[in-house]
N, CA, C, O and the ligand as a Tripos MOL2 file, in Angstrom:
@<TRIPOS>MOLECULE
protein
  273   271    69     0     0
PROTEIN
NO_CHARGES

@<TRIPOS>ATOM
      1 N         -18.0510   10.8260   -0.7590 N.3       1 MET1
      2 CA        -18.2480   10.7090   -2.1440 C.3       1 MET1
      3 C         -17.2020   11.2980   -2.9620 C.2       1 MET1
      4 O         -17.1140   12.5090   -2.7570 O.2       1 MET1
      5 N         -16.4020   10.8620   -3.7960 N.am      2 THR2
      6 CA        -15.1840   11.4210   -4.4230 C.3       2 THR2
      7 C         -15.5440   11.2530   -5.9730 C.2       2 THR2
      8 O         -16.4580   10.5700   -6.4350 O.2       2 THR2
      9 N         -14.7530   11.9190   -6.5640 N.am      3 ALA3
     10 CA        -15.0160   12.0550   -8.0660 C.3       3 ALA3
     11 C         -14.0520   11.0110   -8.8250 C.2       3 ALA3
     12 O         -14.0230   10.8460  -10.0450 O.2       3 ALA3
     13 N         -13.2980   10.3640   -7.9030 N.am      4 ARG4
     14 CA        -12.2220    9.4350   -8.2930 C.3       4 ARG4
     15 C         -12.9500    8.0770   -8.7460 C.2       4 ARG4
     16 O         -13.6910    7.4930   -7.9560 O.2       4 ARG4
     17 N         -12.7090    7.5780  -10.0800 N.am      5 PRO5
     18 CA        -13.0750    6.4270  -10.3340 C.3       5 PRO5
     19 C         -12.6920    5.3460   -9.5470 C.2       5 PRO5
     20 O         -11.5740    5.4270   -9.0390 O.2       5 PRO5
     21 N         -13.4350    4.2390   -9.3000 N.am      6 ILE6
     22 CA        -13.0690    3.2390   -8.2820 C.3       6 ILE6
     23 C         -11.9890    2.2590   -9.1300 C.2       6 ILE6
     24 O         -12.1480    1.8920  -10.2950 O.2       6 ILE6
     25 N         -10.9260    1.9500   -8.3110 N.am      7 GLY7
     26 CA         -9.8680    1.1010   -9.1160 C.3       7 GLY7
     27 C          -9.6070    0.2850   -7.9150 C.2       7 GLY7
     28 O         -10.4410    0.0430   -7.0420 O.2       7 GLY7
     29 N          -8.3210   -0.1410   -7.9420 N.am      8 ALA8
     30 CA         -7.9640   -1.1930   -7.0350 C.3       8 ALA8
     31 C          -7.5120   -0.3630   -5.9330 C.2       8 ALA8
     32 O          -6.9670    0.7270   -6.1030 O.2       8 ALA8
     33 N          -7.7960   -1.0120   -4.5380 N.am      9 GLU9
     34 CA         -7.2690   -0.0460   -3.5370 C.3       9 GLU9
     35 C          -6.1400   -1.0850   -2.7050 C.2       9 GLU9
     36 O          -6.4310   -2.2450   -2.4170 O.2       9 GLU9
     37 N          -5.0100   -0.5470   -2.4270 N.am     10 VAL10
     38 CA         -4.0940   -1.0140   -1.9630 C.3      10 VAL10
     39 C          -3.6830   -0.2780   -0.4340 C.2      10 VAL10
     40 O          -3.2610    0.8650   -0.2530 O.2      10 VAL10
     41 N          -3.9360   -1.2440    0.4810 N.am     11 SER11
     42 CA         -3.7900   -0.7530    1.9070 C.3      11 SER11
     43 C          -2.7430   -1.3220    2.6380 C.2      11 SER11
     44 O          -2.3020   -2.4260    2.3180 O.2      11 SER11
     45 N          -2.1860   -0.5310    3.8230 N.am     12 CYS12
     46 CA         -0.9960   -1.0920    4.3750 C.3      12 CYS12
     47 C          -1.4120   -2.3260    5.1580 C.2      12 CYS12
     48 O          -2.5560   -2.4080    5.6040 O.2      12 CYS12
     49 N          -0.4920   -3.3120    5.3430 N.am     13 ASP13
     50 CA         -0.6980   -4.4600    6.1470 C.3      13 ASP13
     51 C          -0.1120   -4.4720    7.5980 C.2      13 ASP13
     52 O          -0.2100   -5.4290    8.3660 O.2      13 ASP13
     53 N           0.4450   -3.4110    7.8440 N.am     14 GLY14
     54 CA          0.8550   -3.0620    9.1390 C.3      14 GLY14
     55 C           2.2870   -3.5870    9.4680 C.2      14 GLY14
     56 O           2.8620   -4.3460    8.6880 O.2      14 GLY14
     57 N           2.8600   -3.1660   10.6480 N.am     15 PRO15
     58 CA          4.3120   -3.4050   10.8240 C.3      15 PRO15
     59 C           4.7430   -4.8860   10.8170 C.2      15 PRO15
     60 O           5.7630   -5.2610   10.2390 O.2      15 PRO15
     61 N           3.8650   -5.7530   11.5260 N.am     16 ASP16
     62 CA          3.8320   -6.9930   11.4250 C.3      16 ASP16
     63 C           2.4060   -7.8860   11.6350 C.2      16 ASP16
     64 O           1.3080   -7.4250   11.9480 O.2      16 ASP16
     65 N           2.6770   -9.0020   11.4260 N.am     17 ALA17
     66 CA          1.3830   -9.8910   11.4430 C.3      17 ALA17
     67 C           0.3300   -9.6670   12.3320 C.2      17 ALA17
     68 O          -0.8450   -9.7460   11.9730 O.2      17 ALA17
     69 N           0.7460   -9.3380   13.6950 N.am     18 SER18
     70 CA         -0.1440   -8.9590   14.7340 C.3      18 SER18
     71 C          -0.6680   -7.8360   14.9270 C.2      18 SER18
     72 O          -1.5970   -7.6610   15.7160 O.2      18 SER18
     73 N          -0.0820   -6.8440   14.1590 N.am     19 ARG19
     74 CA         -0.2330   -5.3520   14.5160 C.3      19 ARG19
     75 C          -0.9600   -4.8190   13.3330 C.2      19 ARG19
     76 O          -0.7380   -5.3000   12.2220 O.2      19 ARG19
     77 N          -1.7270   -3.9530   13.4850 N.am     20 ARG20
     78 CA         -2.3820   -3.1630   12.0750 C.3      20 ARG20
     79 C          -1.4790   -1.9980   12.0040 C.2      20 ARG20
     80 O          -0.6960   -1.6290   12.8780 O.2      20 ARG20
     81 N          -1.7230   -1.3870   10.6710 N.am     21 CYS21
     82 CA         -1.0370   -0.3060   10.3810 C.3      21 CYS21
     83 C          -1.5930    0.8700   11.1430 C.2      21 CYS21
     84 O          -2.7490    1.2280   10.9180 O.2      21 CYS21
     85 N          -0.7060    1.6060   12.1910 N.am     22 PRO22
     86 CA         -1.3250    2.7420   12.9050 C.3      22 PRO22
     87 C          -1.9120    3.8170   12.3140 C.2      22 PRO22
     88 O          -2.4590    4.6680   13.0160 O.2      22 PRO22
     89 N          -1.8770    3.9190   10.9770 N.am     23 GLU23
     90 CA         -2.4960    5.1870   10.3870 C.3      23 GLU23
     91 C          -3.2000    4.6380    9.4930 C.2      23 GLU23
     92 O          -3.4790    5.4380    8.6000 O.2      23 GLU23
     93 N          -3.7300    3.3230    9.2980 N.am     24 SER24
     94 CA         -4.7510    2.6460    8.3670 C.3      24 SER24
     95 C          -4.3320    3.3460    7.0600 C.2      24 SER24
     96 O          -5.1660    4.0610    6.5040 O.2      24 SER24
     97 N          -3.1280    3.1980    6.5350 N.am     25 ALA25
     98 CA         -2.6930    3.8590    5.3090 C.3      25 ALA25
     99 C          -3.1710    3.1550    4.2340 C.2      25 ALA25
    100 O          -3.3670    1.9400    4.2240 O.2      25 ALA25
    101 N          -3.3970    4.0730    3.1420 N.am     26 ALA26
    102 CA         -3.9760    3.3470    1.6050 C.3      26 ALA26
    103 C          -3.2290    4.3520    0.7000 C.2      26 ALA26
    104 O          -3.1400    5.5650    0.8960 O.2      26 ALA26
    105 N          -2.6970    3.6310   -0.3420 N.am     27 ILE27
    106 CA         -2.2030    4.3760   -1.4220 C.3      27 ILE27
    107 C          -3.2580    5.1030   -2.0550 C.2      27 ILE27
    108 O          -4.3750    4.6120   -2.2190 O.2      27 ILE27
    109 N          -2.8850    6.4610   -2.4810 N.am     28 SER28
    110 CA         -3.6240    7.3160   -3.2420 C.3      28 SER28
    111 C          -3.4000    7.1010   -4.6360 C.2      28 SER28
    112 O          -2.3650    7.6580   -5.0030 O.2      28 SER28
    113 N          -3.9730    6.5200   -5.4960 N.am     29 PRO29
    114 CA         -3.5610    6.1250   -6.8240 C.3      29 PRO29
    115 C          -3.5800    7.6450   -7.6870 C.2      29 PRO29
    116 O          -4.2020    8.6380   -7.3110 O.2      29 PRO29
    117 N          -2.9030    7.5680   -8.6880 N.am     30 SER30
    118 CA         -2.9010    8.8170   -9.6490 C.3      30 SER30
    119 C          -4.0290    8.4630  -10.6400 C.2      30 SER30
    120 O          -4.4630    7.3310  -10.8540 O.2      30 SER30
    121 N          -4.4390    9.6300  -11.2170 N.am     31 LEU31
    122 CA         -5.8520    9.2600  -12.0020 C.3      31 LEU31
    123 C          -5.7300    8.3310  -12.9130 C.2      31 LEU31
    124 O          -6.7960    7.7650  -13.1580 O.2      31 LEU31
    125 N          -4.6850    7.9070  -13.5970 N.am     32 ASN32
    126 CA         -4.4740    6.8760  -14.7420 C.3      32 ASN32
    127 C          -4.3680    5.5200  -13.9650 C.2      32 ASN32
    128 O          -4.3080    4.5410  -14.7100 O.2      32 ASN32
    129 N          -4.3350    5.2750  -12.6970 N.am     33 SER33
    130 CA         -3.9430    4.0990  -12.1240 C.3      33 SER33
    131 C          -5.3480    3.3400  -11.9250 C.2      33 SER33
    132 O          -6.3350    3.8350  -11.3810 O.2      33 SER33
    133 N          -5.2620    2.1590  -12.4180 N.am     34 VAL34
    134 CA         -6.5190    1.4480  -12.0240 C.3      34 VAL34
    135 C          -6.3590    0.1510  -11.5720 C.2      34 VAL34
    136 O          -7.1790   -0.2330  -10.7390 O.2      34 VAL34
    137 N          -5.4320   -0.6660  -11.9530 N.am     35 THR35
    138 CA         -5.0550   -1.9720  -11.6170 C.3      35 THR35
    139 C          -4.1610   -1.8850  -10.1890 C.2      35 THR35
    140 O          -3.7340   -0.8310   -9.7180 O.2      35 THR35
    141 N          -3.9840   -3.1290   -9.6470 N.am     36 ALA36
    142 CA         -3.3860   -3.0640   -8.5510 C.3      36 ALA36
    143 C          -1.8270   -2.7680   -8.7160 C.2      36 ALA36
    144 O          -1.0800   -2.1640   -7.9470 O.2      36 ALA36
    145 N          -1.5460   -3.3870   -9.9800 N.am     37 THR37
    146 CA          0.0060   -3.2330  -10.1720 C.3      37 THR37
    147 C           0.3900   -1.5720  -10.4640 C.2      37 THR37
    148 O           1.4290   -1.0540  -10.0550 O.2      37 THR37
    149 N          -0.7220   -0.8160  -11.2990 N.am     38 GLU38
    150 CA         -0.5640    0.4690  -11.3440 C.3      38 GLU38
    151 C          -0.4000    1.3250   -9.9640 C.2      38 GLU38
    152 O           0.4930    2.1260   -9.6870 O.2      38 GLU38
    153 N          -1.5070    0.9300   -9.1910 N.am     39 VAL39
    154 CA         -1.4800    1.5550   -7.9740 C.3      39 VAL39
    155 C          -0.2890    1.3030   -7.0040 C.2      39 VAL39
    156 O          -0.0230    2.1100   -6.1140 O.2      39 VAL39
    157 N           0.3640    0.2490   -7.1850 N.am     40 ARG40
    158 CA          1.4830   -0.0190   -6.3080 C.3      40 ARG40
    159 C           2.5890    0.6440   -6.9200 C.2      40 ARG40
    160 O           3.5230    0.9170   -6.1650 O.2      40 ARG40
    161 N           2.7000    1.0000   -8.2630 N.am     41 ALA41
    162 CA          3.8230    1.7490   -8.7430 C.3      41 ALA41
    163 C           3.6480    2.9700   -8.2180 C.2      41 ALA41
    164 O           4.6690    3.5270   -7.8140 O.2      41 ALA41
    165 N           2.3720    3.6740   -8.0900 N.am     42 ASP42
    166 CA          2.1930    4.8220   -7.5130 C.3      42 ASP42
    167 C           2.7520    4.8890   -5.9530 C.2      42 ASP42
    168 O           3.4360    5.7940   -5.4760 O.2      42 ASP42
    169 N           2.3110    3.7720   -5.3290 N.am     43 GLY43
    170 CA          2.8900    3.6520   -3.8890 C.3      43 GLY43
    171 C           4.3900    3.6300   -4.0530 C.2      43 GLY43
    172 O           4.9960    4.4170   -3.3250 O.2      43 GLY43
    173 N           4.9650    3.0280   -4.7080 N.am     44 ARG44
    174 CA          6.5720    2.9090   -4.5710 C.3      44 ARG44
    175 C           7.0660    4.4070   -4.7120 C.2      44 ARG44
    176 O           7.9620    4.8060   -3.9680 O.2      44 ARG44
    177 N           6.5290    5.1910   -5.6000 N.am     45 ALA45
    178 CA          6.8630    6.6420   -5.6380 C.3      45 ALA45
    179 C           6.8260    7.3960   -4.2540 C.2      45 ALA45
    180 O           7.5750    8.3110   -3.9110 O.2      45 ALA45
    181 N           5.8830    6.8730   -3.5870 N.am     46 ASP46
    182 CA          5.8330    7.6350   -2.2580 C.3      46 ASP46
    183 C           6.4470    6.8590   -1.0860 C.2      46 ASP46
    184 O           6.2510    7.1910    0.0830 O.2      46 ASP46
    185 N           7.2260    5.7730   -1.4620 N.am     47 GLY47
    186 CA          7.9930    5.1450   -0.4720 C.3      47 GLY47
    187 C           7.3520    3.9190    0.1020 C.2      47 GLY47
    188 O           7.7740    3.4780    1.1710 O.2      47 GLY47
    189 N           6.3300    3.3150   -0.5510 N.am     48 TRP48
    190 CA          5.7950    2.2820   -0.3600 C.3      48 TRP48
    191 C           6.6260    0.9640   -0.7060 C.2      48 TRP48
    192 O           7.3430    0.9940   -1.7060 O.2      48 TRP48
    193 N           6.5690   -0.1150    0.0210 N.am     49 THR49
    194 CA          7.4530   -1.1030   -0.2930 C.3      49 THR49
    195 C           6.5990   -2.4410   -0.3320 C.2      49 THR49
    196 O           5.5670   -2.4010    0.3370 O.2      49 THR49
    197 N           6.8760   -3.6460   -1.0300 N.am     50 ARG50
    198 CA          6.0480   -4.9620   -1.0690 C.3      50 ARG50
    199 C           7.1190   -5.8400   -0.4770 C.2      50 ARG50
    200 O           8.2410   -5.7640   -0.9790 O.2      50 ARG50
    201 N           6.9140   -6.6630    0.5240 N.am     51 ARG51
    202 CA          7.8000   -7.6890    1.0960 C.3      51 ARG51
    203 C           6.8380   -9.1800    1.3030 C.2      51 ARG51
    204 O           5.6280   -9.2820    1.5050 O.2      51 ARG51
    205 N           7.6790  -10.0370    1.1930 N.am     52 ARG52
    206 CA          7.0250  -11.5440    1.5120 C.3      52 ARG52
    207 C           7.2590  -11.8220    3.0290 C.2      52 ARG52
    208 O           8.3640  -11.9050    3.5660 O.2      52 ARG52
    209 N           5.8760  -11.9710    3.7170 N.am     53 ARG53
    210 CA          6.1320  -12.3820    5.0680 C.3      53 ARG53
    211 C           5.2230  -13.6190    5.3620 C.2      53 ARG53
    212 O           4.0310  -13.5310    5.0680 O.2      53 ARG53
    213 N           5.7220  -14.8030    5.9410 N.am     54 ASN54
    214 CA          5.0420  -15.9890    5.9710 C.3      54 ASN54
    215 C           4.4770  -16.5900    4.5690 C.2      54 ASN54
    216 O           3.4560  -17.2640    4.4290 O.2      54 ASN54
    217 N           5.3060  -16.2160    3.6680 N.am     55 GLY55
    218 CA          4.6980  -16.7690    2.2940 C.3      55 GLY55
    219 C           3.7570  -16.0130    1.7010 C.2      55 GLY55
    220 O           3.2500  -16.4760    0.6790 O.2      55 GLY55
    221 N           3.3790  -14.9050    2.1130 N.am     56 ARG56
    222 CA          2.5230  -14.1760    1.1950 C.3      56 ARG56
    223 C           3.1230  -12.7010    1.1930 C.2      56 ARG56
    224 O           3.9920  -12.4200    2.0190 O.2      56 ARG56
    225 N           2.7040  -11.8210    0.3430 N.am     57 LEU57
    226 CA          3.2300  -10.6540   -0.0950 C.3      57 LEU57
    227 C           2.3510   -9.6670    0.6930 C.2      57 LEU57
    228 O           1.1220   -9.7400    0.7150 O.2      57 LEU57
    229 N           3.0770   -8.7410    1.3370 N.am     58 VAL58
    230 CA          2.2440   -7.6510    1.8640 C.3      58 VAL58
    231 C           2.8770   -6.3550    1.5860 C.2      58 VAL58
    232 O           4.0460   -6.2100    1.2290 O.2      58 VAL58
    233 N           1.9440   -5.3510    1.7920 N.am     59 ASP59
    234 CA          2.2590   -3.7930    1.3280 C.3      59 ASP59
    235 C           2.3760   -3.2200    2.5090 C.2      59 ASP59
    236 O           1.5580   -3.3570    3.4180 O.2      59 ASP59
    237 N           3.4800   -2.4930    2.5650 N.am     60 LEU60
    238 CA          3.8680   -1.6210    3.7170 C.3      60 LEU60
    239 C           3.9210   -0.3120    3.4140 C.2      60 LEU60
    240 O           4.4930   -0.0450    2.3570 O.2      60 LEU60
    241 N           3.3970    0.7580    4.1710 N.am     61 CYS61
    242 CA          3.2480    2.0090    3.9390 C.3      61 CYS61
    243 C           4.7770    2.5450    4.4030 C.2      61 CYS61
    244 O           5.4710    1.7970    5.0920 O.2      61 CYS61
    245 N           5.1680    3.5940    4.0830 N.am     62 PRO62
    246 CA          6.5730    4.2760    4.5460 C.3      62 PRO62
    247 C           6.4530    4.2910    6.0660 C.2      62 PRO62
    248 O           7.5310    4.2620    6.6600 O.2      62 PRO62
    249 N           5.4330    4.3280    6.7500 N.am     63 THR63
    250 CA          5.5090    4.4150    8.2410 C.3      63 THR63
    251 C           5.9420    3.1560    8.6890 C.2      63 THR63
    252 O           6.8350    3.1400    9.5370 O.2      63 THR63
    253 N           5.3770    1.8810    8.1920 N.am     64 CYS64
    254 CA          5.5160    0.7000    8.8040 C.3      64 CYS64
    255 C           6.6070   -0.0060    8.1390 C.2      64 CYS64
    256 O           6.8750   -1.1170    8.5970 O.2      64 CYS64
    257 N           7.3200    0.4400    7.1020 N.am     65 LYS65
    258 CA          8.4700   -0.2600    6.4150 C.3      65 LYS65
    259 C           9.5200   -0.4820    7.4480 C.2      65 LYS65
    260 O           9.8870    0.4700    8.1360 O.2      65 LYS65
    261 N          10.0060   -1.6150    7.5980 N.am     66 PRO66
    262 CA         11.1570   -1.9070    8.3500 C.3      66 PRO66
    263 C          12.5460   -1.1410    8.3600 C.2      66 PRO66
    264 O          13.1490   -0.9540    7.3030 O.2      66 PRO66
    265 N          13.0070   -0.7330    9.4980 N.am     67 ALA67
    266 CA         14.2910    0.2400    9.2970 C.3      67 ALA67
    267 C          15.3190   -0.6840    8.6230 C.2      67 ALA67
    268 O          15.5020   -1.8530    8.9610 O.2      67 ALA67
    269 N          15.9610   -0.0540    7.6520 N.am     68 PRO68
    270 CA         17.1730   -0.5090    6.9150 C.3      68 PRO68
    271 C          18.2830   -1.1210    8.0300 C.2      68 PRO68
    272 O          19.3680   -1.5580    7.6450 O.2      68 PRO68
    273 ZN          1.5410    1.4130    7.5240 Zn       69 ZN69
@<TRIPOS>BOND
     1     1     2 1
     2     2     3 1
     3     3     4 2
     4     3     5 am
     5     5     6 1
     6     6     7 1
     7     7     8 2
     8     7     9 am
     9     9    10 1
    10    10    11 1
    11    11    12 2
    12    11    13 am
    13    13    14 1
    14    14    15 1
    15    15    16 2
    16    15    17 am
    17    17    18 1
    18    18    19 1
    19    19    20 2
    20    19    21 am
    21    21    22 1
    22    22    23 1
    23    23    24 2
    24    23    25 am
    25    25    26 1
    26    26    27 1
    27    27    28 2
    28    27    29 am
    29    29    30 1
    30    30    31 1
    31    31    32 2
    32    31    33 am
    33    33    34 1
    34    34    35 1
    35    35    36 2
    36    35    37 am
    37    37    38 1
    38    38    39 1
    39    39    40 2
    40    39    41 am
    41    41    42 1
    42    42    43 1
    43    43    44 2
    44    43    45 am
    45    45    46 1
    46    46    47 1
    47    47    48 2
    48    47    49 am
    49    49    50 1
    50    50    51 1
    51    51    52 2
    52    51    53 am
    53    53    54 1
    54    54    55 1
    55    55    56 2
    56    55    57 am
    57    57    58 1
    58    58    59 1
    59    59    60 2
    60    59    61 am
    61    61    62 1
    62    62    63 1
    63    63    64 2
    64    63    65 am
    65    65    66 1
    66    66    67 1
    67    67    68 2
    68    67    69 am
    69    69    70 1
    70    70    71 1
    71    71    72 2
    72    71    73 am
    73    73    74 1
    74    74    75 1
    75    75    76 2
    76    75    77 am
    77    77    78 1
    78    78    79 1
    79    79    80 2
    80    79    81 am
    81    81    82 1
    82    82    83 1
    83    83    84 2
    84    83    85 am
    85    85    86 1
    86    86    87 1
    87    87    88 2
    88    87    89 am
    89    89    90 1
    90    90    91 1
    91    91    92 2
    92    91    93 am
    93    93    94 1
    94    94    95 1
    95    95    96 2
    96    95    97 am
    97    97    98 1
    98    98    99 1
    99    99   100 2
   100    99   101 am
   101   101   102 1
   102   102   103 1
   103   103   104 2
   104   103   105 am
   105   105   106 1
   106   106   107 1
   107   107   108 2
   108   107   109 am
   109   109   110 1
   110   110   111 1
   111   111   112 2
   112   111   113 am
   113   113   114 1
   114   114   115 1
   115   115   116 2
   116   115   117 am
   117   117   118 1
   118   118   119 1
   119   119   120 2
   120   119   121 am
   121   121   122 1
   122   122   123 1
   123   123   124 2
   124   123   125 am
   125   125   126 1
   126   126   127 1
   127   127   128 2
   128   127   129 am
   129   129   130 1
   130   130   131 1
   131   131   132 2
   132   131   133 am
   133   133   134 1
   134   134   135 1
   135   135   136 2
   136   135   137 am
   137   137   138 1
   138   138   139 1
   139   139   140 2
   140   139   141 am
   141   141   142 1
   142   142   143 1
   143   143   144 2
   144   143   145 am
   145   145   146 1
   146   146   147 1
   147   147   148 2
   148   147   149 am
   149   149   150 1
   150   150   151 1
   151   151   152 2
   152   151   153 am
   153   153   154 1
   154   154   155 1
   155   155   156 2
   156   155   157 am
   157   157   158 1
   158   158   159 1
   159   159   160 2
   160   159   161 am
   161   161   162 1
   162   162   163 1
   163   163   164 2
   164   163   165 am
   165   165   166 1
   166   166   167 1
   167   167   168 2
   168   167   169 am
   169   169   170 1
   170   170   171 1
   171   171   172 2
   172   171   173 am
   173   173   174 1
   174   174   175 1
   175   175   176 2
   176   175   177 am
   177   177   178 1
   178   178   179 1
   179   179   180 2
   180   179   181 am
   181   181   182 1
   182   182   183 1
   183   183   184 2
   184   183   185 am
   185   185   186 1
   186   186   187 1
   187   187   188 2
   188   187   189 am
   189   189   190 1
   190   190   191 1
   191   191   192 2
   192   191   193 am
   193   193   194 1
   194   194   195 1
   195   195   196 2
   196   195   197 am
   197   197   198 1
   198   198   199 1
   199   199   200 2
   200   199   201 am
   201   201   202 1
   202   202   203 1
   203   203   204 2
   204   203   205 am
   205   205   206 1
   206   206   207 1
   207   207   208 2
   208   207   209 am
   209   209   210 1
   210   210   211 1
   211   211   212 2
   212   211   213 am
   213   213   214 1
   214   214   215 1
   215   215   216 2
   216   215   217 am
   217   217   218 1
   218   218   219 1
   219   219   220 2
   220   219   221 am
   221   221   222 1
   222   222   223 1
   223   223   224 2
   224   223   225 am
   225   225   226 1
   226   226   227 1
   227   227   228 2
   228   227   229 am
   229   229   230 1
   230   230   231 1
   231   231   232 2
   232   231   233 am
   233   233   234 1
   234   234   235 1
   235   235   236 2
   236   235   237 am
   237   237   238 1
   238   238   239 1
   239   239   240 2
   240   239   241 am
   241   241   242 1
   242   242   243 1
   243   243   244 2
   244   243   245 am
   245   245   246 1
   246   246   247 1
   247   247   248 2
   248   247   249 am
   249   249   250 1
   250   250   251 1
   251   251   252 2
   252   251   253 am
   253   253   254 1
   254   254   255 1
   255   255   256 2
   256   255   257 am
   257   257   258 1
   258   258   259 1
   259   259   260 2
   260   259   261 am
   261   261   262 1
   262   262   263 1
   263   263   264 2
   264   263   265 am
   265   265   266 1
   266   266   267 1
   267   267   268 2
   268   267   269 am
   269   269   270 1
   270   270   271 1
   271   271   272 2
@<TRIPOS>SUBSTRUCTURE
     1 MET1         2 RESIDUE 1 A MET
     2 THR2         6 RESIDUE 1 A THR
     3 ALA3        10 RESIDUE 1 A ALA
     4 ARG4        14 RESIDUE 1 A ARG
     5 PRO5        18 RESIDUE 1 A PRO
     6 ILE6        22 RESIDUE 1 A ILE
     7 GLY7        26 RESIDUE 1 A GLY
     8 ALA8        30 RESIDUE 1 A ALA
     9 GLU9        34 RESIDUE 1 A GLU
    10 VAL10       38 RESIDUE 1 A VAL
    11 SER11       42 RESIDUE 1 A SER
    12 CYS12       46 RESIDUE 1 A CYS
    13 ASP13       50 RESIDUE 1 A ASP
    14 GLY14       54 RESIDUE 1 A GLY
    15 PRO15       58 RESIDUE 1 A PRO
    16 ASP16       62 RESIDUE 1 A ASP
    17 ALA17       66 RESIDUE 1 A ALA
    18 SER18       70 RESIDUE 1 A SER
    19 ARG19       74 RESIDUE 1 A ARG
    20 ARG20       78 RESIDUE 1 A ARG
    21 CYS21       82 RESIDUE 1 A CYS
    22 PRO22       86 RESIDUE 1 A PRO
    23 GLU23       90 RESIDUE 1 A GLU
    24 SER24       94 RESIDUE 1 A SER
    25 ALA25       98 RESIDUE 1 A ALA
    26 ALA26      102 RESIDUE 1 A ALA
    27 ILE27      106 RESIDUE 1 A ILE
    28 SER28      110 RESIDUE 1 A SER
    29 PRO29      114 RESIDUE 1 A PRO
    30 SER30      118 RESIDUE 1 A SER
    31 LEU31      122 RESIDUE 1 A LEU
    32 ASN32      126 RESIDUE 1 A ASN
    33 SER33      130 RESIDUE 1 A SER
    34 VAL34      134 RESIDUE 1 A VAL
    35 THR35      138 RESIDUE 1 A THR
    36 ALA36      142 RESIDUE 1 A ALA
    37 THR37      146 RESIDUE 1 A THR
    38 GLU38      150 RESIDUE 1 A GLU
    39 VAL39      154 RESIDUE 1 A VAL
    40 ARG40      158 RESIDUE 1 A ARG
    41 ALA41      162 RESIDUE 1 A ALA
    42 ASP42      166 RESIDUE 1 A ASP
    43 GLY43      170 RESIDUE 1 A GLY
    44 ARG44      174 RESIDUE 1 A ARG
    45 ALA45      178 RESIDUE 1 A ALA
    46 ASP46      182 RESIDUE 1 A ASP
    47 GLY47      186 RESIDUE 1 A GLY
    48 TRP48      190 RESIDUE 1 A TRP
    49 THR49      194 RESIDUE 1 A THR
    50 ARG50      198 RESIDUE 1 A ARG
    51 ARG51      202 RESIDUE 1 A ARG
    52 ARG52      206 RESIDUE 1 A ARG
    53 ARG53      210 RESIDUE 1 A ARG
    54 ASN54      214 RESIDUE 1 A ASN
    55 GLY55      218 RESIDUE 1 A GLY
    56 ARG56      222 RESIDUE 1 A ARG
    57 LEU57      226 RESIDUE 1 A LEU
    58 VAL58      230 RESIDUE 1 A VAL
    59 ASP59      234 RESIDUE 1 A ASP
    60 LEU60      238 RESIDUE 1 A LEU
    61 CYS61      242 RESIDUE 1 A CYS
    62 PRO62      246 RESIDUE 1 A PRO
    63 THR63      250 RESIDUE 1 A THR
    64 CYS64      254 RESIDUE 1 A CYS
    65 LYS65      258 RESIDUE 1 A LYS
    66 PRO66      262 RESIDUE 1 A PRO
    67 ALA67      266 RESIDUE 1 A ALA
    68 PRO68      270 RESIDUE 1 A PRO
    69 ZN69       273 GROUP 0 **** ****
């Protein structure tokens, strides 16, 4: 049990459609972030990215982010 208020949880969708994130990563939102948009902004500061895959948006942690 944590003292953190329940907000949106944004977790990694894994390196591709058939593989799960090896680290089961999720963004740790800052105290003021409640909505998914705010949480994703926190994630971007930590190196998370959002991309389109097969017509839907997926969230990728720094580990699963495709190499440039
Ligand atoms: Zn990941």
